[in-house]
C-alpha positions in Angstrom: 0.2 -0.2 0.4 1.5 3.4 -0.7 0.7 6.6 0.7 -0.4 9.9 -0.9 3.1 11.4 -0.1 5.1 8.6 -1.8 3.0 9.0 -4.9 5.5 10.4 -7.6 2.9 13.3 -9.0 2.1 14.3 -5.1 2.4 17.9 -4.3 3.4 18.0 -0.7 6.6 15.6 -2.7 7.1 18.1 -5.2 7.7 21.2 -2.8 9.7 19.5 -0.9 12.5 18.3 -3.3 12.1 22.5 -4.2 12.6 24.0 -1.3 14.7 21.9 0.5 18.8 21.1 0.6 20.3 17.9 -1.1 21.4 17.1 2.3 18.2 17.9 4.8 16.2 16.3 1.6 18.1 13.3 2.4 17.3 13.6 5.8 13.7 14.2 5.8 13.2 11.8 3.3 14.8 9.2 5.7 12.7 10.3 8.6 9.3 10.6 6.4 10.8 6.4 5.2 10.1 5.4 9.0 7.1 7.5 9.5 5.2 6.1 6.7 6.5 2.7 7.9 5.0 3.3 11.3 1.9 4.9 9.7 0.9 1.6 7.5 1.6 -0.5 9.7 -0.2 1.4 12.5 -2.8 1.5 9.7 -2.8 -2.4 8.7 -3.5 -2.7 12.4 -6.8 -1.0 12.8 -8.3 -2.4 9.9 -7.2 -5.5 11.0 -9.3 -4.9 14.5 -11.9 -3.1 13.3 -12.2 -6.1 11.0 -12.2 -8.8 13.5 -16.1 -7.8 14.9 -16.5 -10.8 12.0 -14.9 -13.2 14.2 -17.3 -12.4 17.0 -17.8 -15.0 20.5 -20.3 -13.0 22.1 -23.8 -14.6 23.2 -22.1 -18.0 23.4 -22.8 -19.2 26.9 -22.8 -22.3 28.8 -26.5 -23.2 30.1 -25.8 -26.2 32.5 -24.5 -25.5 36.0 -23.8 -28.0 38.8 -26.1 -28.8 41.5 -25.9 -28.0 45.3 -24.6 -29.7 47.8 -27.4 -28.8 49.8 -30.2 -29.4 46.8 -29.0 -32.9 47.4 -29.4 -33.2 51.5 -25.4 -33.0 51.6 -24.5 -29.7 53.1 -25.1 -30.7 56.8 -24.5 -34.8 56.9 -23.0 -36.0 60.4 -20.0 -37.4 61.4 -18.5 -36.6 58.4 -15.3 -35.9 60.4 -14.9 -39.3 60.3 -14.5 -40.0 56.2 -10.9 -41.2 56.1 -11.8 -43.5 58.9 -15.0 -45.0 57.0 -12.9 -45.0 53.6 -13.4 -49.0 51.8 -9.6 -50.1 52.5 -8.0 -51.4 49.9 -8.5 -54.4 49.2 -12.0 -55.0 51.0 -12.9 -58.5 49.7 -10.6 -59.9 51.9 -12.5 -59.5 55.2 -14.7 -61.9 54.0 -12.0 -64.8 54.3 -13.1 -66.4 51.7 -9.9 -67.9 50.3 -11.3 -69.5 46.9 -12.7 -65.0 46.6 -9.0 -63.9 47.4 -7.6 -66.1 44.6 -10.7 -64.9 41.8 -10.0 -61.6 42.8 -6.3 -61.7 42.6 -6.8 -63.6 38.4 -9.4 -61.1 37.7 -7.5 -58.0 38.4 -4.3 -59.7 36.7 -6.1 -60.4 33.7 -9.7 -58.6 33.4 -9.6 -57.6 29.3 -12.2 -54.9 30.4 -9.5 -53.1 32.8 -6.6 -54.0 30.5 -8.9 -51.2 27.9 -9.6 -48.6 30.3 -6.0 -48.8 31.4 -4.9 -48.4 27.1 -7.4 -45.4 27.8 -5.8 -43.8 30.1 -2.2 -44.2 28.6 -3.7 -42.7 25.3 -5.0 -39.5 27.3 -1.2 -39.4 29.1 -0.2 -39.0 25.7 -2.5 -36.3 24.8 -1.5 -35.1 27.5 2.0 -34.4 26.5 1.2 -33.3 23.2 -1.0 -30.4 24.9 1.6 -29.3 26.3 4.5 -29.7 23.4 2.4 -26.6 21.8 3.7 -24.3 24.4 6.9 -24.7 23.9 9.3 -23.4 21.2 10.0 -25.7 17.9 13.0 -26.1 16.5 13.4 -28.1 13.3 16.0 -29.5 10.9 16.3 -29.3 7.1 18.1 -30.0 4.6 17.7 -30.0 0.9 19.8 -31.0 -1.7 18.4 -31.2 -5.4 20.3 -30.6 -9.3 17.9 -28.7 -10.9 17.4 -27.2 -14.6 16.2 -23.8 -14.7 14.1 -22.7 -17.4 15.6 -20.4 -20.4 11.9 -18.7 -20.5 10.8 -17.9 -17.7 11.7 -15.4 -14.4 15.2 -16.5 -14.2 18.4 -14.5 -15.3 21.1 -15.5 -17.0 24.0 -17.2 -16.4 20.9 -19.3 -14.6 18.4 -19.3 -17.8 18.7 -22.7 -19.0 21.5 -24.4 -17.1 21.6 -27.0 -14.8 23.0 -26.9 -11.2 23.3 -28.2 -7.5 21.3 -26.5 -5.3 21.9 -26.9 -1.6 20.4 -25.9 1.8 21.6 -27.0 5.0 19.2 -24.7 8.2 17.6 -25.1 11.5 14.0 -23.2 11.8 12.7 -22.6 14.9 8.8 -20.9 15.7 7.3 -20.1 19.4 4.2 -19.0 19.0 2.9 -17.2 22.7 0.5 -17.7 23.9 -0.9 -14.8 24.8 -4.8 -15.3 25.5 -4.4 -19.0 27.1 -5.0 -21.2 24.2 -2.7 -23.7 24.2 -2.8 -23.0 28.3 -6.8 -23.8 27.9 -5.7 -26.7 26.3 -3.7 -28.5 28.6 -6.3 -28.1 31.3 -8.9 -29.9 29.1 -6.1 -32.4 28.3 -5.2 -32.7 31.8 -8.7 -33.2 33.0 -9.3 -35.7 30.8 -6.3 -37.7 31.8 -7.8 -37.5 35.7 -11.2 -38.5 34.4 -9.5 -41.4 32.2 -7.8 -42.6 35.6 -10.5 -42.3 37.2 -12.4 -43.9 35.0 -9.8 -47.7 35.1 -10.0 -47.0 39.2 -13.7 -47.1 38.7 -13.2 -49.9 36.3 -11.5 -51.8 38.7 -14.4 -51.0 41.0 -16.6 -52.6 38.9 -14.7 -55.1 38.6 -14.5 -56.4 42.2 -17.7 -56.1 43.3 -19.1 -58.0 40.1 -16.4 -61.0 40.8 -18.1 -60.8 44.5 -21.1 -60.5 44.2 -21.1 -64.0 41.0 -18.8 -65.5 43.6 -22.0 -64.9 46.3 -24.3 -65.9 44.2 -22.5 -69.1 42.6 -22.8 -69.6 46.9 -26.4 -68.8 47.2 -27.6 -71.3 44.7 -24.9 -74.2 45.4 -26.9 -73.7 49.1 -29.5 -74.1 47.1 -29.0 -77.4 45.0 -27.5 -79.3 48.9 -30.8 -78.2 50.0 -32.9 -79.6 47.2 -30.9 -82.5 47.6 -31.9 -82.6 50.8 -34.8 -82.7 50.2 -35.0 -84.9 47.8 -34.1 -87.1 50.0 -36.7 -86.2 52.4 -39.5 -87.8 50.3 -37.6 -90.7 49.8 -37.7 -91.0 53.2 -41.0 -90.6 53.7 -41.7 -92.6 50.4 -40.0 -95.3 52.4 -42.5 -94.6 55.3 -45.5 -94.6 53.5 -44.9 -97.4 50.9 -44.1 -99.5 54.4 -48.1 -98.0 56.0 -49.6 -99.2 52.7 -47.8 -102.6 53.1 -49.2 -102.4 56.5 -52.9 -101.3 55.4 -52.4 -98.4 58.0 -52.4 -95.9 54.1 -54.9 -96.2 51.2 -53.1 -96.1 47.9 -53.8 -92.3 48.2 -51.6 -90.9 50.3 -48.8 -93.7 48.6 -49.2 -91.3 45.1 -49.5 -88.5 46.9 -45.7 -89.2 48.1 -45.2 -90.8 45.0 -45.6 -87.3 43.3 -42.9 -85.7 45.7 -40.1 -87.1 44.4 -40.0 -85.9 40.0 -40.8 -82.7 41.6 -37.7 -82.8 43.9 -36.1 -83.9 41.0 -36.8 -81.2 38.8 -36.1 -78.1 40.7 -32.6 -80.1 41.6 -31.7 -79.8 38.2 -33.4 -76.4 37.7 -30.3 -75.2 40.4 -27.9 -77.4 39.2 -28.2 -75.4 35.7 -28.1 -72.4 37.6 -24.9 -73.4 39.4 -23.0 -74.0 36.3 -24.1 -71.0 34.6 -23.4 -68.6 37.4 -19.8 -70.7 38.0 -18.8 -70.1 34.2 -20.2 -66.7 34.1 -17.4 -65.9 37.5 -14.4 -67.7 35.8 -15.3 -65.7 32.8 -15.1 -62.7 34.9 -11.6 -63.7 35.6 -10.6 -64.2 32.0 -10.2 -68.0 32.8 -13.7 -69.8 31.8 -12.8 -73.5 32.8 -10.9 -72.4 36.0 -13.9 -73.6 37.9 -14.7 -76.9 36.7 -15.3 -79.2 39.5 -15.0 -76.6 42.4 -17.2 -76.0 45.4 -17.2 -72.3 47.0 -17.1 -72.4 50.7 -20.3 -72.2 52.9 -22.4 -69.3 53.4 -21.5 -70.2 57.4 -18.1 -69.8 56.7 -17.9 -66.2 55.1 -17.5 -63.4 57.4 -19.2 -60.0 57.1 -17.4 -56.5 56.4 -16.9 -54.2 59.0 -19.2 -51.3 57.5 -20.2 -48.5 60.1 -23.8 -48.2 60.4 -23.7 -44.2 60.1 -22.2 -43.8 56.3 -20.7 -39.8 56.4 -22.5 -39.0 53.6 -19.3 -36.9 51.7 -17.7 -40.5 51.4 -19.6 -40.6 47.7 -17.2 -38.4 46.8 -14.5 -41.0 46.9 -16.7 -43.3 43.8 -14.4 -42.6 41.0 -17.5 -42.4 38.7 -18.3 -38.7 40.2 -14.4 -38.0 40.3 -14.5 -39.0 36.7 -17.5 -36.8 35.7 -16.3 -33.9 38.1 -13.2 -34.7 35.6 -14.5 -33.8 32.3 -16.7 -31.0 33.5 -13.6 -29.3 34.0 -11.8 -30.8 30.9 -15.7 -28.9 28.7 -14.4 -25.7 30.4 -11.1 -25.6 29.3 -12.3 -26.9 25.7 -14.6 -24.0 26.1 -12.1 -21.4 27.2 -10.1 -22.8 24.2 -12.9 -22.4 21.8 -13.0 -18.3 22.5 -9.3 -17.9 22.1 -9.4 -19.0 18.9 -11.3 -15.8 18.1 -8.4 -13.4 19.3 -4.9 -13.5 17.2 -2.0 -15.7 17.4 1.5 -14.0 18.1 5.0 -16.1 16.8 8.3 -15.9 16.6 9.8 -17.8 14.1 13.9 -17.6 12.5 15.6 -19.8 10.4 19.8 -19.9 10.2 21.8 -21.9 7.9 23.8 -22.1 4.7 22.1 -22.0 0.9 23.9 -21.8 -2.1 24.2 -22.8 -6.3 26.5 -25.8 -6.0 26.9 -28.2 -3.1 30.8 -27.4 -3.2 30.2 -23.9 -1.8 27.6 -24.9 1.0 29.4 -24.3 3.7 31.1 -21.5 2.2 30.5 -18.3 4.5 29.2 -16.6 2.0 26.2 -19.2 2.0 25.2 -18.4 5.4 21.5 -16.7 5.6 19.4 -16.2 8.4 15.7 -14.4 9.4 14.2 -13.8 12.2 10.5 -11.6 13.1 7.2 -11.8 14.2 4.3 -13.7 12.7 0.3 -12.3 13.4 -2.7 -13.5 12.2 -6.0 -13.3 13.3 -9.0 -14.6 12.4 -11.7 -11.8 10.7 -13.9 -13.8 8.6 -14.3 -17.8 8.4 -18.2 -18.1 7.4 -18.7 -19.0 11.4 -16.7 -22.0 11.7 -15.4 -20.2 15.1 -18.5 -19.5 15.9 -20.0 -23.1 15.3 -17.3 -24.7 17.4 -18.2 -22.5 20.5 -21.2 -23.3 20.4 -20.3 -27.5 20.2 -17.5 -26.7 22.6 -20.3 -25.3 25.2 -22.9 -27.8 24.3 -20.5 -30.6 25.2 -19.5 -28.6 28.4 -23.6 -28.8 29.6 -23.8 -32.0 28.8 -20.8 -33.1 31.3 -22.0 -30.6 34.1 -25.7 -33.0 33.6 -23.9 -35.9 33.8 -21.8 -34.5 36.9 -25.0 -33.7 38.4 -27.1 -37.5 37.0 -24.2 -39.7 38.5 -24.0 -37.4 42.0 -28.1 -37.9 42.2 -28.1 -41.4 41.7 -24.8 -41.9 44.1 -26.6 -40.6 46.4 -29.5 -42.6 45.8 -27.3 -46.0 45.5 -25.8 -45.8 49.0 -30.0 -44.6 50.4 -30.9 -47.9 48.6 -27.8 -50.0 50.0 -28.6 -48.6 53.5 -32.2 -48.8 54.1 -32.2 -52.7 52.4 -29.0 -53.5 54.7 -31.5 -52.3 57.7 -34.2 -54.1 56.5 -32.5 -57.8 55.7 -31.8 -57.7 59.1 -35.4 -56.8 60.1 -36.2 -59.9 58.2 -33.4 -62.3 59.2 -35.4 -61.8 63.2 -37.9 -62.6 61.9 -37.6 -65.3 59.3 -35.3 -66.9 62.0 -38.2 -67.5 64.3 -40.4 -68.6 61.5 -37.8 -70.8 60.8 -37.5 -72.5 64.1 -42.1 -72.4 64.3 -41.6 -74.5 61.2 -39.3 -77.0 62.0 -40.8 -77.6 65.6 -44.4 -78.0 63.5 -43.1 -80.7 61.4 -41.5 -83.0 63.3 -44.6 -82.6 65.6 -46.6 -83.9 62.5 -43.7 -86.4 61.6 -44.1 -88.2 65.1 -48.1 -88.0 65.1 -48.1 -89.5 61.6 -45.9 -92.3 62.9 -48.1 -92.6 65.4 -51.4 -93.0 63.5 -53.1 -89.9 64.8 -52.4 -87.7 62.0 -52.8 -87.6 57.8 -49.7 -87.1 55.3 -51.0 -83.9 54.3 -50.5 -82.3 57.5 -47.1 -83.8 57.0 -46.5 -82.5 53.4 -47.7 -78.7 55.0 -45.4 -78.4 57.3 -42.6 -80.3 55.2 -43.0 -77.4 52.2 -43.1 -74.4 55.0 -39.9 -75.7 56.5 -38.3 -75.9 52.7 -39.2 -72.7 52.2 -37.8 -71.2 55.1 -34.7 -72.9 54.2 -34.7 -71.0 51.4 -35.8 -67.8 53.1 -32.7 -68.1 55.2 -30.2 -69.3 52.4 -31.2 -65.9 49.8 -31.6 -63.6 53.1 -28.3 -64.3 54.3 -26.4 -64.1 50.5 -28.5 -60.3 50.1 -26.2 -59.7 53.2 -23.2 -60.4 51.5 -24.2 -59.3 48.4 -25.5 -55.6 49.3 -22.3 -55.5 52.0 -21.2 -55.6 47.8 -23.1 -53.5 46.6 -22.6 -50.7 48.6 -19.0 -50.6 48.4 -19.5 -50.4 45.4 -22.1 -47.6 46.0 -19.0 -46.0 47.4 -16.5 -46.5 45.3 -13.8 -49.0 46.2 -11.1 -47.6 48.0 -10.7 -44.6 45.4 -8.5 -42.1 46.7 -8.6 -38.5 44.6 -5.4 -38.3 42.9 -5.9 -33.9 44.9 -6.5 -33.3 47.5 -10.7 -32.4 47.8 -13.9 -32.8 50.1 -15.8 -35.1 48.2 -19.1 -34.2 46.8 -19.2 -31.2 48.9 -15.8 -29.6 47.4 -17.4 -31.0 44.1 -20.6 -29.0 43.4 -19.7 -25.4 44.4 -21.0 -22.8 47.0 
């Protein structure tokens, strides 16, 4: 761009030539050139700033907000000072005192494909963090170009190069450094850091999920094995009763009606046993698959329910323990990463300021490449400013704002689900304890009733229908006892999972309450 004073027919320039002596004219000419250069720079900068209004981030905001702790009823939770003491142990399954469960857990944590998948995602996130961090630092590249070239004789190449074949060589270093005035690379690094921390929490969440799945599947297997043993005892009992009825029929004390009723009980007992044994095999296969060894449990038997200890969990659970859940921590880190992505998208609207430079050798002819006269270098700033991009930057900012809102709502949902899950497990734990007390009394009464009915039948004082009714009540109570005992163990594992297992956040923070804004 030429200023008016530089134009060959500018009146000001003609007057200067006439009125100012040549020596002074030279000085004024140099000063005027510098002023003109500065003026051109200022004019171009002002024009760029004026046109920058075409790329405008205004009007695009995030809408979702993190839920307050008081919204969930967690602001005044009791006994929060005991959170550290009540945190779940790292190897919580050892407290059950079952060596077979410990062996299965070690195999699962060592060989599980799902855990390895989560760890590979963590490795990817950590590598992405290194990539983001590298963008903030200067970049230096080396270049060596050696070519043999024929120059055109009909173009802009002057003689003696025109029409000749020459060898060209370039060996130099080039560097650039984008100065992060507007926090573009810093926000990208923060986003990558948040994603990395979320991936690390995901690994812990996968570990908690795997460990709890192994424990719950193991106790399911134990329950079914106990039920199968009860079904076999029932079958044996039905066989004994059939023998007794057959003897009474032979003695003329019972009719064929009682005999047929007793005989009908055997197929029913065998059917129940076959059904439960099928479930036992399926449970064993599911447990073996979790450990990564599908056939490892063939022919093996678990410990009985009576030998498995219960976990020493506190009756009062501080609300802040919810923040130790890795899925909540991962969701919170994703909110941070999404917020940094929004900042990065806003920074795209501002100028890029780079320092670029190069130094090396360049010559025509390889033999002169290392001569001092072949040296070349250059250094200077470079500025790039978005002016018109057809709405790409605004669309990108809207995408990141929507991602942020989705991350916030996902976090809110995770916290809400965590509160519900812990409340459900705590309520179920108290309810099962009351149910067990009632079931024990009912089983004692059923056992006494069965013994009385059997004795009366043997003495000829009662009929066989009363024996069957009493026996059915006993079997139902035994099944209920096994179910409740298994539910206690399953509920404890579910509560451990609801509390996040043994996850420890990578940075000190008061869970739930601190994760939510105040």
